[in-house]
C-alpha positions as a printed Julia matrix, in Angstrom:
282×3 Matrix{Float64}:
 223.61  148.7   40.91
 222.26  149.39  44.09
 223.54  147.94  47.36
 220.37  145.45  47.8
 221.57  144.07  44.3
 224.98  143.72  45.24
 224.11  142.31  48.65
 221.82  139.68  46.58
 224.65  138.86  44.36
 226.96  137.98  46.95
 224.69  135.75  48.65
 224.09  133.98  45.04
 227.86  133.86  44.63
 228.4   132.67  48.12
 225.74  129.96  47.6
 226.9   128.99  44.17
 230.56  128.68  45.67
 229.34  125.67  47.82
 228.18  123.78  44.47
 230.5   120.61  45.33
 228.64  120.23  48.71
 225.59  120.45  47.46
 225.99  118.17  44.43
 227.74  115.47  47.35
 224.51  116.23  49.39
 222.03  115.6   46.29
 224.16  112.22  45.54
 224.05  111.2   49.51
 220.27  111.49  49.32
 219.94  109.47  46.41
 221.8   106.7   47.73
 219.96  106.9   51.29
 216.2   107.13  49.37
 217.16  104.81  46.26
 214.18  102.41  46.82
 211.66  105.22  46.87
 213.64  107.48  43.94
 214.14  104.41  41.53
 211.26  104.57  38.91
 211.57  100.81  38.41
 213.0    97.82  40.05
 216.62   97.97  39.12
 216.8    94.29  38.61
 213.55   93.66  36.81
 214.51   92.44  33.36
 212.58   92.82  30.13
 214.13   91.43  26.88
 211.59   93.35  24.83
 213.24   96.43  25.92
 216.81   96.04  25.98
 219.18   98.55  24.57
 216.48  101.08  23.91
 217.61  104.69  23.76
 216.51  107.28  26.56
 212.85  108.2   26.81
 211.91  104.71  25.6
 208.32  103.53  26.94
 207.35  100.36  27.27
 204.3    98.69  29.15
 203.57  102.07  30.85
 207.16  102.82  32.01
 209.67  105.13  30.87
 213.09  104.38  30.61
 214.66  107.86  31.21
 218.3   106.86  30.44
 217.43  104.04  28.5
 217.89  100.13  28.92
 220.82   97.94  29.18
 221.38   94.47  27.57
 218.96   92.87  29.78
 216.33   95.67  29.44
 216.7    96.8   33.17
 216.28  100.7   33.59
 219.63  102.44  33.57
 218.44  105.57  35.61
 217.15  103.37  38.76
 220.75  101.22  38.22
 222.44  104.34  38.47
 220.47  105.95  41.65
 221.09  102.45  43.46
 224.58  102.37  42.21
 225.23  105.59  44.0
 223.98  103.55  47.13
 226.62  101.05  46.59
 229.6   103.21  46.02
 228.73  105.76  48.61
 228.22  102.82  51.15
 231.43  100.92  50.54
 233.5   104.71  50.33
 232.05  105.74  53.88
 232.48  102.43  55.76
 236.19  101.69  54.26
 237.0   105.64  55.17
 235.72  105.08  58.64
 237.44  101.85  59.07
 240.72  102.53  57.51
 240.67  105.82  59.54
 240.5   104.16  62.91
 242.99  101.7   62.28
 245.59  104.23  60.95
 244.99  107.06  63.49
 245.24  104.39  66.27
 248.61  103.31  64.85
 249.99  106.62  63.8
 249.01  108.13  67.21
 250.43  105.08  69.07
 253.79  105.29  67.33
 254.16  109.18  67.62
 253.03  108.93  71.28
 254.67  106.31  72.78
 257.9   106.16  70.82
 260.89  103.81  71.46
 260.26   99.96  69.93
 256.44  100.67  69.29
 257.62  103.62  67.01
 259.92  101.86  64.98
 257.82   98.43  64.56
 254.61  100.23  63.78
 256.11  102.73  61.2
 258.03  100.21  59.67
 255.01   98.18  58.92
 253.47  101.68  57.68
 256.36  101.62  55.31
 255.76   98.23  54.14
 252.39   98.76  53.41
 253.25  102.04  51.48
 255.59  100.58  49.48
 253.21   98.14  47.38
 250.78  100.09  45.02
 247.37  100.32  46.68
 245.1    99.12  43.83
 247.54   95.85  42.78
 247.2    95.17  46.82
 243.51   95.28  46.59
 243.32   93.46  43.61
 245.44   90.66  45.14
 243.64   90.71  48.29
 240.23   90.64  47.0
 241.23   87.89  44.79
 242.16   86.0   47.51
 239.25   86.7   49.97
 236.61   86.72  46.95
 234.42   89.57  45.78
 231.51   90.84  47.67
 230.67   93.68  49.29
 231.77   92.99  52.73
 235.23   92.13  51.36
 235.44   95.02  49.03
 235.3    97.22  52.18
 237.82   95.03  54.17
 240.03   95.34  51.21
 240.1    98.87  50.96
 240.39   99.89  54.65
 243.55   97.36  54.36
 245.39   99.28  51.55
 244.47  102.83  52.74
 245.05  102.62  56.42
 248.74  103.78  56.25
 247.89  106.8   54.63
 246.02  108.29  57.99
 248.73  106.8   60.01
 251.57  108.85  58.29
 249.24  112.06  58.93
 248.35  111.13  62.31
 251.78  110.01  63.52
 253.43  113.62  62.1
 250.7   115.73  63.78
 250.94  113.53  67.24
 254.89  114.34  67.12
 254.51  118.26  66.93
 252.33  117.85  69.91
 253.65  114.8   72.28
 255.74  117.73  73.84
 254.1   120.72  74.11
 253.12  122.08  77.65
 249.49  121.07  78.01
 249.93  117.49  77.01
 253.2   117.47  79.92
 250.97  119.11  82.11
 248.03  116.54  81.72
 250.45  113.62  82.0
 252.0   115.31  84.96
 248.37  115.33  86.83
 248.4   111.91  86.33
 246.33  111.26  82.99
 247.03  107.81  81.31
 247.98  107.34  77.74
 244.55  106.72  76.47
 243.12  109.85  78.07
 245.87  112.09  76.65
 245.73  110.6   73.25
 241.54  111.11  72.94
 241.24  114.07  75.03
 244.41  116.54  73.95
 245.85  114.89  71.13
 242.98  113.81  68.76
 241.02  117.11  68.73
 243.97  118.83  68.02
 244.8   116.68  64.54
 241.3   115.97  63.83
 241.34  118.96  61.12
 244.23  117.34  59.03
 242.9   113.89  59.54
 239.3   115.11  58.31
 240.86  116.82  54.88
 242.79  113.33  54.21
 239.37  111.32  55.01
 237.62  113.69  52.36
 240.41  113.03  49.78
 240.36  109.22  50.38
 236.46  109.2   50.2
 236.79  110.26  46.43
 239.79  107.56  46.08
 237.51  104.86  47.9
 234.69  105.04  45.1
 237.24  105.16  42.19
 238.77  101.8   43.76
 235.6   100.4   44.31
 234.43  101.07  41.0
 237.67   99.52  39.46
 237.17   96.34  41.33
 233.52   96.08  40.02
 234.88   96.88  36.4
 237.25   93.97  36.92
 234.51   91.39  38.21
 236.03   91.58  41.77
 233.71   94.03  43.69
 230.26   93.58  44.05
 228.56   91.03  42.45
 225.59   90.72  39.92
 222.66   91.67  40.12
 223.59   94.17  42.71
 223.9    97.44  40.74
 227.36   99.21  40.92
 228.69  101.88  38.28
 231.98   99.81  38.0
 230.11   96.84  36.69
 227.59   99.03  34.52
 230.74  100.41  32.81
 232.64   97.24  32.32
 229.18   96.04  30.69
 228.52   99.1   28.83
 231.98   99.27  27.04
 230.72   96.48  24.83
 227.8    98.27  23.74
 229.55  101.99  23.41
 228.98  102.24  19.7
 225.31  101.02  19.79
 224.28  101.92  23.29
 226.03  104.56  24.59
 223.82  105.57  27.58
 224.84  102.22  29.5
 228.58  103.59  30.3
 227.91  107.26  29.8
 225.66  108.1   32.62
 227.22  105.68  35.41
 230.59  107.3   34.19
 229.18  110.76  34.98
 227.78  109.85  38.19
 230.95  108.76  38.9
 233.01  111.67  37.66
 230.53  114.05  39.47
 230.82  111.96  42.83
 234.44  112.25  42.86
 234.83  115.27  41.7
 232.86  116.99  44.35
 234.45  115.11  47.08
 238.05  116.06  46.01
 236.92  119.83  45.69
 235.64  119.89  49.12
 238.81  118.38  50.4
 240.69  121.17  48.65
 238.79  123.57  50.39
 238.69  122.23  53.49
 242.45  121.87  53.3
 242.68  125.64  52.19
 240.53  126.7   55.17
 242.8   124.65  57.57
 246.11  126.03  56.33
 244.83  129.91  56.2
 243.56  129.22  60.05
 246.87  128.26  61.03
């Protein structure tokens, strides 16, 4: 085999090795451009076309992935469901990350009673199963898009706090931090300019893995009727409905379940690769 052929094969293999990133980018694009990509209105009902198999055509519209129990297009609802799942996951990861990193860095840098109080609070939250805490909290606050984001952020910030705390402890006594402190830099400046950039790698890995978990949590809450509410499309709600028709209309639950599987798989694989890359770089 020629050198050119070997080089082309190596480039192709390198591009294919990034398939989780390409898949995640594709799903993100579907979420962003959902109103333009969805062939039909995801909430439009057509009872004459209910429970039709993939490829069915009615009134000039093709239901490529079939229709649900109300005659709504499954493909359109899967595309719009990606917007809900990714939006909830991204916003909850950002909110829980900000809270957890702030708490962890403050505890690791200030030490003393601040460390004791904050880390005991983290231990309390970690002692409660996350999904149980999420269910209880959303049952109290009520279901809805905003409440789901707040609940997921409330249940997952301790993981960021633990990582940020350990990383900050390892850096707090390093010479460059002590030098910055000796030159008069205040606590916020030391944390933001000197410590945060050096612990960003492990925190980014945690955020990537948490993204997939947030998608699963949102789907689980919607499956139980505690997430986003109808008529807003959600993969978890579609799975909940589809289980009642799994013997006669398998496509209602299969396609949102497949989309959920691919999204979580790609996010977790990206997180694993990032973790490996950071581990090799140390």
